[in-house]
Every structure is written in C-alpha cells, then in structure tokens.
C-alpha positions in Angstrom: 22.1 55.6 21.3 20.2 58.4 23.1 19.5 61.9 22.0 22.2 63.2 24.4 25.0 60.9 23.3 28.4 62.4 24.1 27.1 65.5 25.8 28.0 66.6 29.4 25.3 68.2 31.5 25.0 70.2 34.7 22.0 69.6 37.0 21.3 71.8 40.0 19.2 70.2 42.8 20.0 66.7 41.4 20.1 65.0 44.8 16.5 64.1 45.0 13.1 64.4 43.4 12.8 65.8 39.9 16.4 66.8 39.7 17.6 63.2 40.5 15.1 61.9 37.8 16.7 64.3 35.3 20.2 63.0 36.2 19.0 59.4 35.6 17.3 60.3 32.3 20.3 62.3 31.0 22.6 59.3 31.7 20.1 56.9 30.1 19.9 59.1 27.0 23.7 58.9 26.6 25.3 61.8 28.5 29.0 61.1 28.9 28.7 62.6 32.4 26.6 64.8 34.6 27.8 67.4 37.1 25.3 67.6 39.9 24.9 70.2 42.7 23.5 68.7 45.8 22.7 69.9 49.3 24.2 67.1 51.4 27.1 64.7 51.5 24.5 61.8 51.8 22.9 62.9 48.4 26.4 63.0 46.8 27.3 59.6 48.1 24.0 58.1 46.9 24.4 59.5 43.4 27.9 58.1 43.1 26.7 54.8 44.4 24.0 54.6 41.8 25.8 56.2 38.8 29.5 55.7 39.5 32.0 57.8 37.5 29.2 59.2 35.3 28.5 61.9 37.9 30.6 64.5 39.6 29.0 66.2 42.6 29.3 69.6 44.2 27.9 70.5 47.6 25.9 73.6 47.7 22.5 75.2 47.3 21.6 77.0 44.0 19.5 79.4 46.0 22.6 80.7 47.8 24.5 83.3 45.9 27.6 82.4 48.0 27.5 78.8 47.0 27.1 79.7 43.4 30.0 82.1 43.4 32.2 79.6 45.3 31.5 76.9 42.7 32.4 79.2 39.9 35.6 80.5 41.6 37.1 77.0 42.0 37.8 76.7 38.4 38.3 73.0 38.7 38.6 71.2 35.4 35.7 68.9 34.5 36.8 65.2 34.5 33.9 64.2 32.2 35.3 65.1 28.9 
C-alpha cells in the first residue's frame, strides 16, 4: 500500500518529463487514477498505453487561459471514482 492509496490526482503537464514522472509515482503510490493534461494526442496515447485505465487525459496547455476554461466548462464526470 502506498501513501496515496485510494486517492485520485490531477497532473498538468504530465505528458513528459517531470510531470510524467509524477504520474508514474502517483500510480505506484496507490492512486486509484490520475487525470492528466497533455499537449498532444501522441502524449495522451503514450500515457494510456503505459498506464491503461488508471489515467484519463485531456488535451490542452495549462499556460493557456482558454484551455483551462474549456476544461472546466466541460463538466464531464470523472470515471476514476
């Protein structure tokens, strides 16, 4: 059991580098699932290939106010409960 057992997390910039390492660590530490904002379809597909149904991806750039607002407006339920 990890210290995040049963939690759900959100990681922005999780498609590569430090963000992707955070996603990997959160899952290793027991997160039920991780929502990940990535900048490309390729990053999204790579995350799903590696972590399967433990991740849910959203395309966008956290530096873009428009992308952030669009994500919040969708109101889609999180399937990682």
